[in-house]
TORTORTOR-328707 format. One record per residue (C-alpha): residue in three letters; x, y, z. Coordinates in steps of 0.2 Angstrom, whole numbers, plus 5000, padded with zeros to 4 digits. Layout:
N
AlaXYZ
...
END
This chain:
836
Met518445774750
Arg519145614758
Ser519245464747
Ile518145314753
Leu518745194740
Lys519445034748
Lys521144974741
Ser521944804743
Thr523644754738
Leu523944604726
Glu524944514739
Gln523344514750
Lys522244444737
Phe523444334727
Pro522744164727
Leu524344064723
Leu525544004736
Ala527143934726
Val527843854710
Glu528743694714
Asn529443564702
Gly528443644687
Cys526843644697
Ile525843794703
Leu525143774721
Ser523643884726
Lys523243934743
Asp521743824742
Ala522843674739
Asp522443654720
Ile523843584709
Thr524143654691
Val525243594678
Val525543714663
Phe525943674645
Arg526343774630
Val525343714615
Arg526043704597
Leu524543704586
Pro524543674567
Glu524643824556
Leu523143914549
Phe522443854532
Thr523443694533
Val522243574541
Ser520943474532
Ala519243414539
Ala520043244543
Gly521443334552
Tyr520243434563
Glu519343264567
Thr521043194572
Leu521343354583
His519643344591
Ser519743154594
Ala521443184603
Trp520743314614
Cys519243204619
Lys520343054623
Ala521543154633
Leu520143234643
Lys519443064648
Val521043014657
Leu520943154669
Pro520243114687
Asp518643184693
Tyr518643364699
Ser519943414686
Ile519943574677
Val520543604659
Leu520943784654
Lys521543814637
Gln522043994636
Asp522444074618
Trp523244244618
Phe523144354603
Cys524244504604
Lys524544644592
Glu526444664590
Asn527644744577
Tyr528844654567
Ala530644674572
Pro531944604559
Glu533244494565
Ile534844544557
Pro536344434559
Glu537844524567
Ser539144404559
Lys538644424541
Glu538544584531
Ile536744604524
Ser536544634506
Phe535644784498
Leu534044694494
Ser533944594510
Arg534144764519
Ser532744834508
Phe531644684513
Gln531944704531
Arg531644894530
His530044874521
Phe529344764534
Asn530044844549
Glu528744894563
Arg527344804553
Pro525944764565
Phe525344584565
Leu524344474577
Asn525344354587
His524644194595
Tyr525244104611
Cys524343954617
Tyr524443884635
Leu523543734643
Met523243724661
Leu522743564670
Thr522143584688
Lys521643464701
Thr520443534714
Thr519143464726
Lys517243434725
Glu516943574736
Arg517943704726
Ser517243644710
Arg515543694716
Gln515843864724
Gln514944014718
Ser515644184714
Thr515344244731
Phe516644124738
Asn517944184725
Ser519644234733
Leu519344414727
Ala517744424738
Arg518644354754
Gly519544464766
Phe521044354768
Ile521544174762
Val522244044774
Pro523343924765
Lys522743744766
Glu523843584766
Val523743454752
Ser522943314763
Asp523043174751
Lys524743154742
Glu524142994733
Thr522843094724
Ala524143224719
Asn525243074712
Arg523743004703
Phe523343174695
Leu525143194689
Asp525143014682
Ala523543064672
Val524343224666
Ser525843124659
Gln524543014650
Phe523643164644
Glu525243234637
Arg525643074628
Ile523943064620
Ile524043234613
Asn525843224606
Asp525543054598
Cys524143124587
Gly525543204576
Ile524643364573
Met524943464589
Lys526243464603
Leu526243494621
Glu527843564630
Arg527743574649
Leu528343734656
Ser529643734669
Thr529643824686
Ala530643974678
Glu529443994664
Ile527943994675
Ala528644104690
Gly529944194680
Thr531744244683
Glu532744404686
Lys532844424667
Glu531344334660
Ser529544354665
Gly528444204669
Ile526644174662
Ile525844234678
Glu526744404678
Lys526244424660
Tyr524444384663
Leu524344514676
Ala525044644665
Leu524044584650
Thr525544564639
Gln526744434632
Tyr528244544632
Asn529644514644
Asn529844614660
Pro528144714658
Glu527744854669
Leu526444794682
Lys524944914683
Asp523544954696
Met521944854694
Arg520244954696
Ile518744844698
Asp517144944695
Pro515344864694
Ala515244904675
Glu517044864669
Met518744824675
His520344924671
Ile522144864671
Gly523245014670
Asp522545114655
Asn521744964647
Ala519844934649
Leu519244754648
Cys517844694637
Leu517144524640
His515944414630
Thr515444244638
Leu514644084632
Ser514044024649
Asn512243974644
Val511543834634
Gly510243944627
Asp511644054619
Leu512443904609
Pro512043844592
Gly510943694590
Lys512343604581
Val514243614583
Ala515643534573
Thr517443504573
Asp517743624559
Cys516843744548
Arg517043804530
Tyr517943974527
Glu516944054513
Arg518244184508
Leu519444054503
Ser518243924496
Thr517543894479
Asp516243784471
Arg517643654468
Ser518643674484
Ser518343704503
Cys519443794515
Arg519243724532
Leu519543804549
Ser519143754567
Phe517343794573
Ala518043924585
Ser519244004572
Pro518144164571
Val518644214589
Gly520444164586
Leu521644224573
Leu520144294563
Leu519744424577
Ser521144554574
Cys521244634591
Asn522144614608
His521144474616
Ile521144314626
Tyr520044164622
Asn519844054638
Gln519143884636
Phe518643804652
Val518043614654
Phe517643554672
Ile517743364674
Asp516543324689
Asn515943154694
His515043084679
Glu513842974689
Glu513443114701
Asn512943224687
Leu511743104679
Lys510943064696
Arg510743254698
Phe509843264681
Glu508743114685
Lys508243194701
Met507943364692
Gly506943274679
Arg505743204692
Asn505543374700
Met505143444683
Gln503843304680
Ser503043344697
Leu502943534693
Ala502343504675
Arg500543544680
Tyr501043714686
Gly501943774670
Arg502243704652
Gly504043764654
Asn504343634667
Leu503743494655
Val504843564641
Asn506343564653
Lys505943384658
Glu506043334639
Trp507743414637
Ile508443334653
Asp507843164646
Leu508643194629
Tyr510243234638
Leu510143084649
Asn509742974634
Glu511243034624
Ala512343004639
His511742824641
Ala511542774623
Arg513142844617
Gly514242824632
Leu514543014633
Val515443094648
Ser514543234656
Val515543394660
Arg515343574663
Ala516043704651
His516243894649
Phe517044004635
Asn517444184635
Val518344314625
Met519244444635
Ala519744594624
Trp520544754629
Ser521044924624
Asp521645094631
Asn520645194618
Pro518745204622
Gln518245224603
Glu519345074599
Leu518544974613
Lys516845014607
Met517344944590
Ile518144794597
Lys516544754607
Asn515544754591
Asn516844654582
Val516944514595
Gly515044504595
Ser514944484576
Gln516344354577
Ile515444254590
Ser513844264579
Leu514844184565
Met514944034576
Gly513044024577
Cys513144084595
Gln512144224604
Pro513444354609
Arg513244404627
His514244554633
Asn514544524652
Thr514844674662
Val514544594679
Asp515744454681
Val517244524672
Pro518344534688
Thr517944364694
Leu518244284677
Tyr519844374674
Trp520444324691
Ser519944134688
Gly521044154672
Ile522644174682
Pro523744024678
Gly523443904693
Asn521843984699
Ala520543904688
Ala519743824703
Asp519143994708
Phe517943994693
Pro516144034698
Ala515143874695
Glu513543974690
Glu514444034674
Ser514643864667
Phe513443744658
Tyr513243564656
Thr513743474640
Phe514743324635
Ile516643314631
Glu516443294613
Gln515343454611
Ala516543554623
Cys518043514613
Cys517243584597
Phe517443754605
Phe519343734606
Thr520343834593
Gly521343724582
Glu522643834573
Thr524043954575
Asn524844084564
Tyr526244034552
Gln527843994561
Ser529644024554
Ser530743874552
Pro532143844565
Ser533343804551
Pro534843924547
Phe534543904528
Gly532943954519
Ile532044094510
Lys530944244517
Met529144234513
Val527644314521
Asp526144254531
Arg524644274520
Asn523544314534
Thr524544444545
Gly525844504532
Lys527244454544
Pro528944394536
Leu529344214539
His530944114537
Val530443954527
Asp531643814523
Ile531043714508
Ser532643614506
Asp533743564521
Leu532543534536
Pro531243444526
Met532643324520
Lys533343304537
Lys531543254544
Gly531243134530
Ile529843234523
Ile530643244506
Thr532043134498
Asn532743264486
Arg532843454485
Asn532143464467
Lys530743584463
Phe529443594450
Ile528543764448
Leu526943784438
Gly526043954436
Pro525144034421
Ser525744194413
Gly525544344425
Ser525444234441
Gly527044304448
Lys528044144443
Ser529644234437
Phe529444354452
Phe529444214464
Thr530944124456
Asn531944284456
His531544304475
Met532044124478
Val533644114468
Arg534244284475
Gln534144224493
Tyr534944054488
Phe536344154480
Glu536644254496
Gln536744094506
Asp538244044495
Thr537343934482
His538043914465
Ile536643944453
Leu536443914434
Leu534843984426
Val534243934409
Asp532944064404
Thr531944114388
Gly531344294392
Asn532644404401
Ser531744364418
Tyr533344374428
Lys534344514419
Gly534044644432
Leu534644524446
Cys536144464436
Asp536644644432
Leu536444694451
Ile537544544456
Arg538844584443
Tyr538944774449
Lys539044724467
Thr540444594464
Lys541344714452
Gly541144594437
Glu541844444446
Asp540144364446
Gly538444374438
Val538844304421
Tyr537444334408
Phe537544234391
Thr536344284377
Tyr536444174361
Thr536844284346
Glu537644244329
Asp539144344333
Ser539344274350
Pro538544094351
Val538643984366
Ala539943854362
Phe540943724372
Asn541943564370
Pro541043404377
Phe542643304376
Tyr543743424387
Thr544243394405
Asp545543474415
Asp546343314421
Arg545843194406
Val544743094418
Phe543143034411
Asp542042954424
Ile540442854420
Glu539343014421
Lys540443114409
Arg540442964397
Glu538542954398
Ser538343144395
Ile539343134379
Lys538342984373
Thr536743074376
Leu537343234367
Ile537943134351
Leu536243034351
Thr535343194352
Leu536343264337
Trp536143094327
Lys534343044329
Lys532643134327
Asp531443134341
Ser530343014331
Glu531842894328
Val532242764342
Pro534042694341
Thr534242504339
Arg535142414353
Ala536542384340
Glu536742564337
Glu536742614355
Val538142484358
Ala539142544343
Leu538942724349
Ser539542684366
Asn541042584359
Ala541542734348
Val541442854363
Asn542442734374
Ser543742704361
Phe544042884358
Ile544242924376
Arg545542784378
Leu546442864363
Ile546443034372
Lys547142964388
Lys548442864378
Asp549042994366
Ile549243164374
Gly549543244357
Thr547643204352
Ile546643364354
Pro544943314363
Ser543543394353
Phe542143354342
Asn543143374326
Thr544443244332
Phe543043124337
Tyr542243144320
Glu543943104312
Phe544142954323
Val542542874319
Arg542842914300
Glu544542824300
Asp545042724315
Tyr543342664321
Arg542742624304
Lys544242504303
Glu543842434320
Leu542042394315
His542642314299
Ser543742204309
Lys542242144320
Asn541142114304
Val539842234310
Arg538542244297
Glu537942404289
Lys536142374294
Asp536742364312
Phe537742524312
Asp537842634296
Val539442734298
Asp539242834283
Asn537442884288
Phe538142924306
Leu539543034299
Asn538343124286
Val537043174300
Leu538443244311
Glu539343334297
Pro538543504301
Tyr539443504317
Tyr541143454310
Lys542343594304
Gly541643694289
Gly539943634294
Glu538443754298
Tyr538643724316
Asp540443694318
Phe540643824331
Leu539543734344
Leu540643584350
Asn542343634346
Ser542743784357
Asp544543814359
Lys544243904376
Gln543443834391
Leu542043934399
Asp542743974416
Leu541143944425
Leu541643834439
Asn541943964452
Lys540544084445
Arg539044074457
Phe537744164447
Ile537644114428
Val536144144417
Phe535944074399
Glu534644174390
Leu534044074375
Asp532544174369
Asn533444204351
Ile533444014348
Arg531843954358
Asp531043894342
His532643824334
Lys532443634331
Val534343604330
Leu535143734342
Leu533943734357
Pro534143554361
Ile536043554359
Val536343714368
Thr535243654382
Ile536243494384
Ile537843594383
Ile537243704398
Met536743544407
Glu538443474404
Thr539243634411
Phe538143614427
Ile538543434429
Asn540443474428
Lys540143604442
Met539043474451
Arg540443344451
Arg541943454455
Leu541243574469
Lys541243464484
Gly540143514499
Ile539443664490
Arg537643694487
Lys537143694469
Met535543734459
Ile535043724441
Leu533443814436
Ile532743784419
Glu531343894414
Glu530243874399
Cys531343754389
Trp530043614385
Lys530443604367
Ala532243544371
Leu531743434386
Thr530343334377
Ser531343254364
Ala531543064367
Asn533443074366
Met533443204380
Ser532443094392
Glu533842994399
Tyr534843154402
Ile533443234411
Arg533143074421
Tyr534943064426
Leu535043244431
Phe533543234442
Lys533943074450
Thr535843114453
Val535943294458
Arg535343264476
Lys536943154479
Tyr538043314475
Phe537143434487
Gly536143504473
Glu534443534467
Ala533643544450
Val532143664447
Val531043664432
Val529743804428
Thr528343804416
Gln526743904413
Glu525743784401
Val524743654408
Asp524743554392
Asp526643544393
Ile526543444409
Ile524943344404
Ser525643294387
Ser527443254391
Pro527843084398
Ile529643144401
Val529043284412
Lys527943164421
Glu529143024424
Ser530843114425
Ile530443274433
Ile528743274443
Asn529143104451
Asn530843164456
Ser530343334462
Asp529743314480
Cys529443504482
Lys528043564471
Ile527743754469
Leu526143814461
Leu525443984458
Asp523744054454
Gln522843914445
Arg521143984443
Lys521444004424
Tyr521543814424
Met520043774435
Asn519243664422
Lys520843574419
Phe521343554437
Asp520743384439
Ala522043324427
Ile523343424436
Gln522843354452
Glu523043184446
Leu524643214437
Leu525443294452
Gly524743174465
Leu523943314475
Thr522843274490
Glu521143354492
Lys521843464506
Glu523243524494
Arg521943554480
Asp520843664492
Gln522443764497
Ile522943794479
Leu521243844473
Ser521243974487
Ile522744064480
Asn522444254478
Met520644244483
Asp520644354498
Asn522144464496
Asp522344624507
Pro522044774495
Ser523244874506
Arg524744764502
Lys525544724485
Tyr525844544484
Lys525444374475
Glu525244214484
Val526144044480
Trp525843864486
Ile527243764492
Gly527043574495
Leu528343464502
Gly528243274499
Gly526343264500
Val526643294519
Gln526843474522
Ser526043614512
Ala525543804514
Val525143954504
Tyr526344104507
Ala526344284500
Thr527744344489
Glu527844514495
Val529444624493
Ser530144794495
Ala530044924481
Gln531944894478
Glu531744704476
Tyr530244734464
Phe531144844452
Thr532644714452
Tyr531444574448
Thr530144654437
Thr529744584420
Glu528744724414
Glu529544794398
Thr529144974402
Glu529944964420
Lys531444864414
Leu531745004401
Glu531545134414
Leu532845054425
Thr534045024410
Arg533945214405
Leu534245264423
Thr535645154425
Glu536545214409
Lys536245394415
Leu537045354432
Gly538645284423
Gly538145094426
Asn537745114444
Ile536244994444
Glu536044994463
Met535845184464
Ala534645174449
Ile533545044459
Lys533545154474
Gln533045314464
Leu531645214455
Ala531045144471
Glu530945304480
Ser529945384466
Lys528645254467
Gln528645214485
Glu526845254488
Thr526345094479
Phe527344984491
Ala526845084507
His526144974521
END
């Protein structure tokens, strides 16, 4: 049987003429400028932010001339994650495990384009019967009025400036190559015709049937909002997302978010706004209203329509609203009939969530698809649009995109909480360069079981792999697995783990320096240490005592520099004060009540030779930690010791400050976990304040971790010295502290938006993935919730579960100390738990 199907080539029907100077010219003399739109990330915008976004769109649309068309086209494409592995650097065992865990993971990617078209009055009114698809051939027209084109391009520049000045989103104008494509890169026109965002797609045949349209194997499914009767009675700039909201918090999304990232299928959301002549529109409605009045006696419906027209006109005149036409559609596709049926139902239900009546359009699919071609918006059939105002039309614009990776070379790998895609997040360098933060210090708060130690393990491991010197102060063996792995991989050259025991206590010499140079920081460190030994927390030294102590330290340092034979140690300092400095005080007539030398020596005697703690400050060997990049001090055995914990803590900090001063141009990090009893003493406050204020000057960062809310609420030292000097705040699940969160919010200076984000943590986790969420806030300016999801190998390295740690230890011993092999075998045996 002979085929009677008429076929046409794309060349015959193609409505575009050329792309010149970044503008698309159609054969009907329409001019189109195309932008890439950078929207804010999902779950990061407050209600006020959406108002700002909406206001910017409204202002921008009002600068466009009559008979302009705005097409905002949001693409949502299913893609698979492909890890980016640097060729120049060898990737570590854990990094490779992370990339392998996420390799080929499906996620929904978002691309947003904005097309501004200048057409004519006649073209803007044409029906679907005059569409270029319905014409046998197209005769190109000439642009008759160049002045009109120039005015339009000037208006486009104003449009771009208004949007970019709002500070929330950004427009980037596409070049000729990005629109039309090159030999190596596909342009957006080619991508649209192939229904993909991949480069160099395979162009496929289009089949236009009365009921549906096919592009290659993909069948299109179209839902339209083209009738006022299908719209809700009220629209808004944003809506409440119930799944991440609580009685005390509200997660906000744009009004059109249900058909954006929350619709997980391949689809395009087209948003058309047609700017006609406002005065002509109102005159047409006035005339229509009079006709309806005349016909009222023939049908009550005419009277009702007259009332609606009057209401529209009253709004336009009373509030100065601009009359426009609008149309919105969701174009989804699939090559699987069963999947397409499911997609059709999903799109309908998501449109219903907006309060709209979903209308599955099977008649106008080809025409609406054709008018969505970049540069061909003027081919839109006028009968598919409805009249509204700019303010209402802009409420249907999607206002968010998926999480974006940082362009910075430095950072850590986190995961998008919505799609499960890995992200590269810089929480140190780029925010500092942009002025979002003024220091790299971090404050981490999370109750027991929230994944706090897990996140810190994940963070410090990646910092270590990026050549950072890390010193950890721990009280629970949280970093033992990671430290053991580093020590194994570096063949014992790094990964130093100190555990305080009576047989092998932590000891150092506060007066020792390689070159006998004592700068002001070293002197202050020694004074703080001795003051901590001398005075109780409740005792405040007098001014005379502070001066006397300072003089004693400075005099002893001068003696060390002058007399090479003097051995710098606490013992010699003690003897110096007992003999030489006592005489010096006597010669100055310093009264006993101003500085009691005997009392001073008596209190410090336990640290002098023969005393109970004489091992602490008289080490005859210096810990060679300067070039060790991963050091853990585990203080669980002395966490409740009133004497040893503060002293050992300050010893450790002195070790870090030495590293901080001497390692020039090298990133350094000190992380102090659960050491509040040491930090909250009055004598330690100056030391902590100094550390947090000074570390940024040495390319370093101080990180403090706690799990008790009362610790941060009750301690003025934590508040003044740590929180105020930590521009990066990291919080984990706070639902345990829901009733106390007002105090936390006030103390940390959190905004309402940040509060809503924090209280949404772990509320809507995907049950098919194993992860916990974490909130990261930078300087009160930038904040988001991320997922800490890792591979099985990373999990067994970081785990703090006692049974799992013991299992790893036994397996490591069985394999002759090969902890990497033990982690691999353990991960393989329990891989099902981590399967994506």
